[in-house]
Backbone as JSON, one array per atom type, in Angstrom:
{
  "sequence": "MCALPWSEVSLSGSWFRISAQTVEVAYRTYDEAPKQDSVRTVTLDTQTKALWIAWRKTQQQEREQWSGEKAWVESGRAWTRENGEALHPDWISRRFNRLVELSGLPPIRLHDTRHLSATLALLGKADIKVVQERLGHSSRQITSDTYTSVLPQLLTAEAESTSAVVPRSKQPLPNPAEKKGTVSRSKAKTPEPGRDRSPGAEATAGRSNVTRDTAAGGPNEGIERAA",
  "N": [[-43.64, -62.69, -1.16], [-41.76, -62.45, -2.28], [-39.54, -62.63, -0.78], [-40.06, -65.32, 0.93], [-38.84, -68.11, 2.03], [-37.88, -71.45, 1.66], [-37.62, -72.27, 4.02], [-39.97, -71.69, 5.53], [-41.7, -73.34, 4.32], [-43.87, -75.94, 3.35], [-44.24, -78.96, 1.47], [-45.0, -81.31, 1.54], [-46.79, -81.19, 4.43], [-48.41, -79.13, 2.76], [-49.07, -76.6, 2.94], [-47.43, -73.19, 3.87], [-45.86, -70.78, 5.69], [-45.8, -66.61, 6.09], [-43.15, -65.15, 7.24], [-41.78, -62.77, 6.76], [-40.82, -59.88, 5.09], [-40.3, -58.15, 1.85], [-38.38, -54.56, 1.01], [-38.26, -52.26, -0.91], [-36.83, -49.73, -1.77], [-36.05, -47.24, -3.25], [-35.71, -48.78, -5.54], [-33.5, -50.45, -4.18], [-33.12, -53.13, -1.71], [-34.55, -54.74, 0.79], [-35.37, -56.59, 3.37], [-37.89, -57.12, 5.62], [-39.43, -58.11, 9.1], [-43.14, -58.48, 8.77], [-45.87, -56.81, 10.26], [-47.45, -57.4, 12.31], [-49.92, -59.29, 12.52], [-50.21, -60.01, 10.12], [-48.16, -62.15, 9.82], [-48.98, -65.03, 8.94], [-50.48, -68.35, 8.45], [-50.97, -70.22, 5.26], [-52.21, -71.95, 3.65], [-52.17, -74.42, 1.09], [-53.53, -75.83, -2.3], [-54.37, -78.48, -4.22], [-54.02, -78.46, -6.44], [-51.62, -76.08, -7.12], [-49.94, -76.56, -4.83], [-48.79, -79.0, -6.77], [-47.56, -77.21, -9.04], [-45.57, -75.83, -7.36], [-44.43, -78.01, -6.02], [-42.92, -79.16, -8.97], [-41.9, -76.85, -9.61], [-40.17, -76.58, -7.54], [-38.08, -78.85, -7.98], [-36.94, -77.78, -10.32], [-35.72, -75.51, -9.35], [-33.27, -77.07, -7.69], [-32.42, -78.81, -10.47], [-31.59, -76.56, -11.57], [-29.48, -75.49, -9.73], [-27.88, -77.39, -9.16], [-26.62, -77.3, -12.39], [-25.15, -74.69, -11.72], [-24.27, -74.61, -9.96], [-21.92, -76.01, -10.86], [-20.33, -73.94, -12.62], [-20.3, -72.74, -11.15], [-21.5, -70.56, -9.74], [-23.75, -70.33, -8.06], [-25.66, -68.44, -6.59], [-27.17, -68.89, -3.72], [-29.39, -68.31, -2.18], [-31.21, -69.41, -0.3], [-34.14, -68.98, -0.9], [-37.42, -69.67, -1.99], [-38.59, -68.39, -5.06], [-36.62, -67.56, -6.93], [-33.94, -66.53, -9.92], [-32.67, -68.22, -12.13], [-29.71, -68.93, -11.45], [-30.05, -68.55, -8.68], [-30.36, -66.55, -7.52], [-32.5, -63.98, -5.97], [-35.24, -62.86, -6.4], [-36.64, -59.86, -7.3], [-38.58, -56.89, -5.8], [-39.76, -55.69, -8.23], [-38.86, -56.62, -10.59], [-40.59, -58.64, -10.58], [-43.57, -56.98, -10.56], [-43.81, -55.99, -13.48], [-43.35, -58.14, -15.02], [-45.84, -58.78, -14.66], [-47.29, -57.42, -15.34], [-46.63, -57.49, -18.43], [-48.08, -60.13, -18.76], [-49.76, -60.55, -18.36], [-50.95, -58.93, -20.4], [-50.07, -60.82, -22.98], [-51.55, -62.35, -22.04], [-54.26, -61.68, -23.46], [-55.73, -60.13, -21.71], [-58.64, -58.76, -19.63], [-56.66, -55.97, -18.18], [-55.4, -56.31, -14.9], [-54.15, -54.66, -11.74], [-50.9, -56.19, -10.32], [-52.18, -56.66, -7.87], [-54.65, -56.84, -7.21], [-54.87, -59.38, -7.74], [-54.21, -60.63, -4.75], [-57.54, -59.9, -4.13], [-59.11, -60.43, -6.0], [-58.38, -63.09, -5.42], [-59.6, -64.03, -2.95], [-62.31, -63.11, -3.15], [-63.02, -64.68, -4.65], [-62.86, -67.02, -3.49], [-64.99, -67.13, -0.62], [-67.0, -67.05, -2.65], [-66.95, -69.32, -3.3], [-68.2, -70.07, -1.28], [-66.56, -70.43, 0.91], [-65.89, -70.06, 4.53], [-65.94, -66.22, 6.09], [-63.79, -66.69, 7.94], [-62.16, -67.7, 7.36], [-61.17, -66.39, 5.92], [-60.65, -64.15, 6.25], [-58.35, -65.02, 7.94], [-56.65, -65.66, 6.0], [-55.88, -63.38, 4.27], [-55.09, -61.19, 6.22], [-55.97, -60.38, 7.63], [-57.06, -57.52, 10.28], [-59.59, -58.3, 11.76], [-62.6, -59.79, 11.14], [-64.64, -58.41, 11.33], [-63.28, -55.7, 9.44], [-63.2, -57.55, 6.14], [-64.78, -58.25, 6.22], [-66.8, -56.1, 5.88], [-65.35, -55.43, 3.1], [-65.67, -57.31, 1.58], [-68.16, -58.13, 1.26], [-69.72, -56.31, 0.34], [-68.89, -55.95, -2.55], [-70.01, -58.05, -3.4], [-73.5, -59.4, -3.97], [-74.62, -61.87, -4.15], [-73.84, -63.34, -1.9], [-75.31, -61.51, 0.57], [-77.03, -62.52, -0.3], [-76.66, -66.11, -0.36], [-76.59, -65.75, 2.0], [-79.65, -64.92, 3.43], [-80.97, -66.9, 1.84], [-79.85, -69.39, 3.77], [-80.08, -68.83, 5.6], [-83.25, -68.68, 6.16], [-83.58, -71.21, 5.58], [-82.85, -72.72, 8.22], [-85.17, -72.47, 10.01], [-87.58, -74.21, 11.18], [-90.25, -76.18, 9.31], [-93.14, -77.08, 8.23], [-94.29, -79.76, 7.07], [-96.29, -79.95, 5.15], [-97.29, -80.01, 2.26], [-96.25, -77.45, -0.29], [-99.34, -75.22, -2.34], [-100.46, -75.97, -5.34], [-100.12, -74.45, -7.71], [-100.98, -74.93, -10.39], [-103.42, -76.35, -10.04], [-104.66, -74.69, -9.56], [-106.28, -74.39, -11.77], [-108.04, -75.67, -12.31], [-111.45, -74.75, -11.89], [-114.38, -74.45, -12.43], [-115.27, -72.21, -14.25], [-117.36, -69.12, -13.48], [-120.28, -68.42, -15.87], [-120.68, -65.77, -18.28], [-122.68, -63.11, -18.14], [-125.18, -62.16, -20.15], [-125.36, -59.76, -22.39], [-128.97, -57.4, -22.8], [-130.19, -57.97, -26.01], [-131.81, -54.89, -28.6], [-135.0, -53.95, -28.21], [-135.91, -56.12, -26.52], [-137.19, -57.16, -23.46], [-136.76, -55.34, -20.52], [-137.53, -55.57, -18.75], [-137.45, -54.42, -14.7], [-137.36, -56.91, -14.18], [-136.59, -58.95, -15.38], [-133.46, -57.17, -16.04], [-132.09, -57.67, -13.93], [-132.25, -60.4, -13.6], [-130.8, -60.99, -15.84], [-128.59, -59.27, -15.14], [-127.23, -62.09, -13.42], [-124.82, -64.79, -12.59], [-125.24, -67.39, -15.19], [-126.46, -69.48, -12.94], [-127.36, -72.03, -11.95], [-129.33, -73.42, -8.79], [-129.12, -76.53, -6.79], [-131.24, -78.17, -5.55], [-131.41, -79.57, -3.69], [-128.66, -80.24, -2.36], [-128.87, -77.48, -1.6], [-126.75, -75.92, -2.48], [-124.64, -74.35, -4.95], [-124.55, -75.25, -7.9], [-123.92, -74.33, -10.42], [-124.4, -74.84, -13.3], [-124.29, -77.41, -13.13], [-125.6, -80.47, -14.2], [-128.02, -82.47, -12.4], [-127.15, -85.81, -13.27], [-129.34, -88.14, -15.72]],
  "CA": [[-43.76, -64.03, -1.73], [-40.24, -61.84, -2.93], [-38.77, -62.96, 0.53], [-40.8, -66.55, 1.17], [-37.04, -68.75, 2.34], [-38.02, -72.96, 1.93], [-37.65, -73.25, 4.92], [-40.95, -71.36, 5.91], [-42.47, -73.79, 2.89], [-44.09, -77.21, 3.59], [-44.9, -78.81, 0.52], [-45.37, -82.6, 2.82], [-48.51, -80.57, 5.11], [-49.72, -78.5, 1.72], [-48.12, -75.21, 3.68], [-46.43, -71.81, 3.81], [-45.57, -69.98, 6.22], [-45.18, -65.35, 5.69], [-43.08, -64.47, 8.6], [-41.1, -61.78, 6.3], [-41.14, -59.29, 3.78], [-39.64, -57.11, 1.19], [-39.45, -53.68, 0.94], [-37.51, -52.22, -1.95], [-36.25, -48.57, -1.07], [-34.47, -46.32, -4.4], [-34.66, -49.87, -6.16], [-32.92, -51.64, -3.65], [-34.19, -53.96, -1.16], [-33.97, -54.64, 2.48], [-35.61, -57.35, 4.25], [-37.84, -56.89, 7.27], [-40.82, -59.24, 9.76], [-43.66, -57.65, 8.53], [-46.71, -56.3, 11.04], [-48.11, -59.15, 13.86], [-51.53, -59.7, 12.17], [-49.4, -60.26, 8.48], [-47.71, -63.44, 9.88], [-49.97, -65.84, 8.84], [-49.58, -69.14, 7.38], [-51.71, -70.02, 3.98], [-52.63, -73.22, 2.37], [-52.16, -74.59, -1.33], [-54.32, -76.61, -3.23], [-54.37, -80.01, -4.83], [-53.04, -77.95, -7.96], [-51.16, -74.8, -6.97], [-48.9, -77.64, -4.29], [-47.85, -79.52, -8.04], [-46.98, -76.85, -9.54], [-44.62, -75.74, -5.98], [-42.99, -79.37, -6.35], [-42.23, -79.53, -10.22], [-41.0, -75.84, -9.18], [-38.64, -77.3, -6.83], [-36.92, -79.72, -9.08], [-36.5, -77.42, -11.5], [-34.37, -75.27, -9.18], [-33.27, -78.13, -7.67], [-31.7, -79.08, -11.25], [-30.62, -74.69, -11.64], [-28.69, -75.77, -8.83], [-26.03, -78.42, -10.14], [-25.56, -76.41, -13.5], [-24.65, -73.53, -11.89], [-22.43, -74.96, -8.86], [-20.66, -76.35, -12.12], [-19.87, -72.95, -13.11], [-19.68, -71.53, -9.85], [-22.55, -69.14, -9.93], [-25.03, -70.05, -8.36], [-26.3, -67.85, -5.79], [-27.53, -69.83, -2.43], [-30.08, -67.89, -1.32], [-32.53, -70.27, 0.28], [-35.71, -68.38, -0.86], [-38.18, -70.31, -2.89], [-38.09, -68.18, -5.66], [-35.61, -67.18, -7.4], [-33.54, -66.28, -10.47], [-31.96, -69.14, -12.91], [-28.75, -69.06, -10.17], [-31.04, -69.45, -7.35], [-30.44, -65.15, -7.08], [-33.07, -62.65, -5.07], [-36.19, -62.07, -7.66], [-37.19, -57.95, -7.19], [-39.7, -57.1, -6.77], [-39.85, -54.5, -9.17], [-38.85, -57.77, -12.05], [-42.07, -58.96, -10.5], [-44.15, -56.87, -11.03], [-43.21, -55.87, -14.81], [-42.97, -59.5, -14.85], [-46.66, -59.72, -14.6], [-47.88, -56.6, -16.59], [-46.61, -58.34, -19.3], [-48.28, -61.67, -19.12], [-51.29, -60.23, -18.76], [-51.14, -58.11, -21.97], [-50.07, -61.29, -23.42], [-52.96, -63.2, -22.28], [-55.37, -60.81, -24.13], [-57.65, -60.74, -20.55], [-58.49, -57.03, -19.16], [-55.43, -55.07, -17.02], [-55.19, -55.85, -13.67], [-52.91, -54.45, -10.89], [-50.4, -57.22, -8.93], [-52.2, -56.66, -6.1], [-55.79, -57.18, -7.48], [-54.69, -61.08, -7.68], [-55.29, -60.76, -3.66], [-58.82, -59.67, -3.88], [-59.63, -61.7, -6.8], [-58.13, -65.04, -4.22], [-60.89, -63.21, -1.66], [-63.73, -62.6, -3.77], [-63.8, -66.57, -4.98], [-62.73, -68.11, -1.77], [-65.86, -66.49, -0.66], [-67.81, -67.66, -3.92], [-67.11, -70.93, -3.16], [-68.66, -70.66, 0.48], [-66.01, -70.61, 2.44], [-65.84, -69.21, 5.28], [-65.2, -65.83, 6.06], [-63.2, -66.3, 8.99], [-60.82, -68.5, 7.05], [-60.74, -65.69, 4.09], [-59.69, -63.33, 7.28], [-57.0, -65.16, 8.5], [-55.81, -65.62, 4.45], [-55.71, -62.04, 4.0], [-54.22, -61.17, 7.15], [-56.77, -59.14, 7.5], [-57.01, -57.6, 11.22], [-60.71, -58.28, 12.04], [-63.2, -60.07, 10.54], [-64.84, -56.75, 10.18], [-62.69, -55.86, 7.41], [-62.82, -58.11, 5.6], [-66.82, -58.91, 5.35], [-66.81, -55.13, 4.78], [-65.24, -54.8, 1.58], [-65.68, -58.03, 0.17], [-69.84, -58.49, 1.19], [-70.62, -55.01, -0.3], [-69.1, -56.0, -3.88], [-70.68, -59.26, -3.57], [-74.65, -59.67, -3.6], [-74.38, -63.68, -3.94], [-72.96, -63.27, -0.8], [-76.07, -61.69, 0.91], [-78.68, -63.74, -0.92], [-77.02, -66.47, 0.14], [-76.81, -65.75, 3.78], [-80.91, -64.68, 3.74], [-81.46, -67.92, 2.28], [-79.23, -69.97, 4.91], [-80.81, -68.27, 7.77], [-84.12, -69.29, 6.6], [-82.84, -73.23, 5.8], [-82.54, -73.32, 9.83], [-86.47, -72.97, 10.33], [-88.79, -75.41, 11.58], [-91.42, -75.49, 8.93], [-94.4, -77.42, 8.32], [-93.33, -80.77, 5.37], [-96.88, -80.0, 4.07], [-96.74, -79.73, -0.02], [-97.05, -76.15, -1.11], [-100.76, -75.58, -3.08], [-99.61, -76.04, -6.43], [-101.29, -73.12, -8.67], [-101.47, -75.08, -11.55], [-104.32, -76.87, -9.87], [-105.85, -73.99, -9.41], [-106.73, -73.66, -13.37], [-109.18, -76.39, -12.92], [-112.06, -75.02, -11.13], [-115.37, -74.03, -13.02], [-115.6, -69.97, -13.83], [-119.18, -68.91, -14.26], [-120.79, -68.05, -17.77], [-121.38, -63.94, -18.43], [-123.75, -62.36, -18.2], [-126.1, -61.82, -21.05], [-126.36, -58.39, -22.0], [-129.67, -57.52, -23.8], [-130.84, -57.03, -27.15], [-132.76, -54.2, -28.37], [-135.78, -54.59, -28.16], [-136.87, -57.68, -25.57], [-137.18, -57.34, -22.57], [-136.34, -54.55, -20.16], [-138.26, -54.51, -17.2], [-136.16, -53.99, -13.17], [-137.13, -58.34, -12.96], [-135.58, -58.65, -16.79], [-132.97, -57.16, -15.61], [-132.18, -57.84, -12.5], [-131.9, -61.56, -14.32], [-129.98, -61.0, -17.06], [-127.36, -59.27, -14.25], [-126.7, -62.73, -12.65], [-124.75, -65.41, -13.74], [-125.78, -68.76, -15.15], [-125.81, -70.4, -12.41], [-128.63, -73.3, -11.0], [-129.13, -74.37, -7.53], [-128.82, -77.84, -6.64], [-132.93, -77.89, -5.0], [-131.44, -80.82, -2.68], [-128.16, -80.04, -1.39], [-129.37, -76.32, -0.93], [-125.75, -75.46, -3.05], [-124.61, -73.97, -6.64], [-124.48, -76.1, -9.04], [-123.09, -74.28, -11.48], [-124.63, -74.97, -13.91], [-123.86, -78.53, -13.88], [-127.46, -81.14, -14.85], [-127.36, -84.55, -12.94], [-126.57, -87.11, -15.28], [-130.26, -88.9, -16.16]],
  "C": [[-41.92, -64.04, -2.28], [-38.71, -62.71, -1.79], [-39.42, -64.56, 1.33], [-39.52, -67.26, 0.81], [-38.02, -69.99, 2.83], [-38.1, -73.5, 3.0], [-38.86, -73.17, 5.76], [-42.26, -72.4, 5.31], [-42.28, -75.58, 3.57], [-44.83, -77.98, 2.55], [-45.22, -80.75, 0.91], [-46.82, -82.13, 3.47], [-48.85, -79.37, 4.03], [-49.95, -76.77, 2.63], [-47.88, -74.01, 3.2], [-46.35, -71.07, 4.65], [-45.51, -68.48, 5.75], [-45.36, -65.01, 7.03], [-41.89, -63.42, 7.66], [-41.4, -61.61, 4.94], [-39.99, -58.49, 3.2], [-39.28, -56.05, 1.05], [-38.19, -53.12, -0.37], [-37.94, -49.6, -1.83], [-35.49, -48.1, -2.72], [-33.9, -47.99, -5.06], [-33.89, -51.02, -4.78], [-33.58, -52.27, -2.35], [-34.13, -54.02, -0.22], [-35.73, -55.4, 3.15], [-36.28, -56.85, 5.72], [-39.06, -57.67, 7.77], [-41.51, -57.61, 9.49], [-44.93, -57.17, 9.69], [-47.8, -57.54, 11.27], [-49.31, -59.47, 12.85], [-51.43, -60.12, 10.05], [-48.66, -61.4, 8.85], [-49.2, -64.68, 10.05], [-49.5, -66.84, 7.54], [-51.17, -69.2, 6.54], [-51.33, -71.68, 2.7], [-52.72, -73.61, 1.29], [-52.53, -75.36, -1.17], [-53.83, -77.92, -3.48], [-52.97, -78.96, -6.07], [-52.33, -76.68, -7.46], [-49.56, -76.11, -6.2], [-48.21, -77.69, -5.49], [-47.0, -78.66, -8.41], [-45.54, -76.4, -9.13], [-43.49, -77.2, -6.51], [-43.19, -79.4, -7.51], [-41.19, -78.43, -10.2], [-39.27, -75.95, -8.68], [-37.91, -78.14, -7.62], [-36.58, -78.75, -9.98], [-35.49, -76.79, -11.28], [-33.69, -75.51, -8.77], [-32.09, -78.13, -9.06], [-30.29, -77.66, -11.56], [-29.13, -74.68, -11.27], [-27.52, -76.2, -9.38], [-26.08, -77.71, -10.82], [-25.07, -75.63, -13.29], [-23.96, -73.52, -10.95], [-21.88, -74.95, -10.11], [-19.84, -75.01, -12.28], [-19.88, -71.44, -12.15], [-19.88, -70.06, -9.98], [-23.16, -69.4, -9.58], [-24.9, -69.43, -6.7], [-27.0, -68.35, -4.86], [-28.24, -67.92, -1.91], [-31.69, -68.18, -0.17], [-33.87, -69.9, 0.04], [-35.95, -69.3, -2.33], [-38.44, -70.0, -4.6], [-37.39, -67.48, -6.09], [-35.09, -66.69, -9.36], [-32.61, -67.77, -11.24], [-30.65, -70.18, -12.2], [-29.08, -68.73, -9.23], [-30.72, -68.04, -6.58], [-31.58, -65.03, -6.7], [-34.21, -62.36, -6.4], [-36.49, -60.45, -6.65], [-38.21, -57.62, -7.52], [-41.06, -56.58, -7.22], [-40.26, -55.56, -10.8], [-40.86, -58.14, -11.76], [-43.08, -58.67, -11.4], [-44.28, -56.31, -12.66], [-43.64, -57.19, -15.26], [-44.76, -60.3, -15.73], [-47.34, -59.24, -14.74], [-48.04, -57.07, -17.59], [-47.02, -59.56, -19.99], [-48.95, -61.27, -18.87], [-51.98, -59.72, -20.35], [-50.69, -59.6, -22.93], [-51.17, -62.75, -23.8], [-54.07, -62.61, -23.07], [-56.46, -60.06, -22.32], [-57.15, -59.54, -20.1], [-57.67, -56.31, -17.89], [-55.66, -55.52, -15.74], [-53.79, -55.79, -13.16], [-52.24, -56.65, -10.34], [-50.68, -57.71, -8.04], [-53.88, -56.87, -6.18], [-55.89, -58.49, -7.36], [-55.2, -61.58, -5.99], [-56.58, -60.64, -3.42], [-59.38, -60.44, -4.92], [-59.67, -63.51, -6.47], [-59.76, -64.83, -3.41], [-61.78, -63.56, -2.03], [-63.76, -64.21, -4.36], [-63.54, -68.0, -4.18], [-63.72, -68.07, -1.37], [-67.14, -66.57, -1.78], [-68.43, -68.73, -4.41], [-67.3, -71.27, -1.7], [-67.33, -71.12, 1.56], [-66.06, -69.34, 3.36], [-65.33, -67.63, 5.31], [-64.14, -65.52, 6.98], [-61.89, -67.31, 7.77], [-60.38, -67.23, 6.29], [-59.49, -64.1, 5.27], [-58.44, -63.44, 7.57], [-56.07, -65.17, 7.11], [-54.91, -65.04, 3.89], [-55.31, -61.17, 4.58], [-54.35, -59.49, 8.0], [-56.8, -59.17, 9.68], [-58.2, -58.27, 12.47], [-61.67, -58.95, 10.84], [-64.18, -59.34, 10.13], [-64.34, -57.01, 9.01], [-63.16, -56.36, 6.32], [-64.94, -58.77, 5.01], [-66.84, -56.94, 4.85], [-66.46, -54.37, 3.39], [-65.51, -55.8, 1.12], [-67.58, -58.57, -0.38], [-70.28, -57.55, 0.28], [-70.24, -55.19, -2.07], [-69.63, -57.65, -3.99], [-72.25, -59.55, -3.54], [-75.28, -61.18, -3.16], [-73.95, -63.58, -2.9], [-73.93, -63.06, -0.07], [-77.24, -62.62, 0.7], [-78.71, -65.11, -0.29], [-76.94, -66.72, 1.38], [-78.71, -65.6, 4.11], [-80.45, -66.23, 2.87], [-80.84, -69.82, 3.06], [-79.99, -69.81, 6.04], [-82.12, -69.28, 7.3], [-84.26, -70.89, 6.06], [-83.17, -73.55, 7.03], [-83.93, -73.08, 10.3], [-86.77, -73.95, 10.15], [-90.17, -75.18, 10.07], [-92.08, -77.25, 8.45], [-93.93, -78.8, 6.48], [-94.87, -80.62, 4.34], [-96.72, -79.64, 2.95], [-97.29, -78.18, 0.08], [-98.38, -76.69, -2.04], [-99.57, -75.47, -3.98], [-100.59, -75.13, -7.21], [-101.42, -73.33, -9.68], [-103.19, -75.89, -11.22], [-105.72, -76.11, -9.94], [-106.87, -73.81, -10.93], [-107.76, -74.51, -13.7], [-110.02, -75.98, -12.56], [-112.72, -73.93, -12.38], [-115.54, -72.72, -12.82], [-117.04, -70.56, -14.51], [-119.25, -68.21, -15.56], [-120.92, -66.29, -17.21], [-122.28, -63.95, -18.8], [-124.49, -61.59, -19.51], [-126.61, -60.05, -21.61], [-127.79, -58.31, -23.37], [-130.36, -57.38, -24.46], [-131.65, -56.29, -27.36], [-134.13, -54.31, -28.92], [-136.8, -55.93, -27.74], [-136.56, -57.05, -24.09], [-137.51, -56.63, -21.39], [-136.73, -54.07, -18.7], [-137.27, -54.85, -16.1], [-136.67, -55.53, -13.3], [-136.26, -59.27, -13.85], [-133.44, -58.28, -15.98], [-131.44, -57.67, -14.72], [-131.44, -59.84, -13.17], [-130.93, -61.92, -15.48], [-128.21, -60.47, -15.77], [-126.57, -60.55, -13.7], [-125.71, -64.23, -13.81], [-125.7, -66.54, -14.11], [-125.17, -70.12, -14.33], [-127.31, -71.31, -11.98], [-128.43, -73.7, -9.84], [-129.87, -76.01, -7.02], [-130.07, -77.85, -5.44], [-131.8, -79.45, -3.5], [-130.22, -81.14, -1.69], [-128.21, -78.59, -1.39], [-127.6, -74.91, -1.76], [-126.17, -75.06, -4.18], [-124.35, -74.87, -6.63], [-124.37, -75.28, -10.36], [-123.23, -74.16, -12.96], [-124.79, -76.76, -14.74], [-125.23, -79.31, -13.49], [-126.72, -82.62, -13.51], [-128.39, -84.91, -13.58], [-128.2, -87.3, -14.72], [-130.66, -91.13, -15.11]]
}
């Protein structure tokens, strides 16, 4: 972002292109081309685009103010100091850490926001190929290995989406609540002391209180015919 020039930004098209990077060596900065895999175009969402438009208007106002003082530095960068001078990577890191501290949120590194962006995109059901292009990974496998292991929701979503494409019968599934209406058989009663304990009586006692419908030949489960 320190090396991003306005010439690589299209606010009308809602995108910017990463084609340069700033390298710091002993606090001195040098511009160089990034790795070929890292050269990519990133799309801006509506809210971020509005913030960029507002910032560009602020920068133009600062240009007019500082040009009158003959102190404006025409760096051509998208993100600059109030006099147009390019931002230093170390200043951005220290400023980010200070803002995190003031926010009261758990401390994270500036680089962690890269992982946060990818995580939120995947949770928002963005295609992993799109996330790969945004991050500048050389292959989809790198993105998958990095993020699916830390997001069990992605594995669950994949299982559900796979199951959803299988053709299934439209017949409704049985409702477990309907099974509760089944008539249960009465429990056998244990003979009281002194009662008949003959084999026939014991066999009778071990049976449930079920009568048999002589007309239908099936169990009547204690339900008598109406008079």
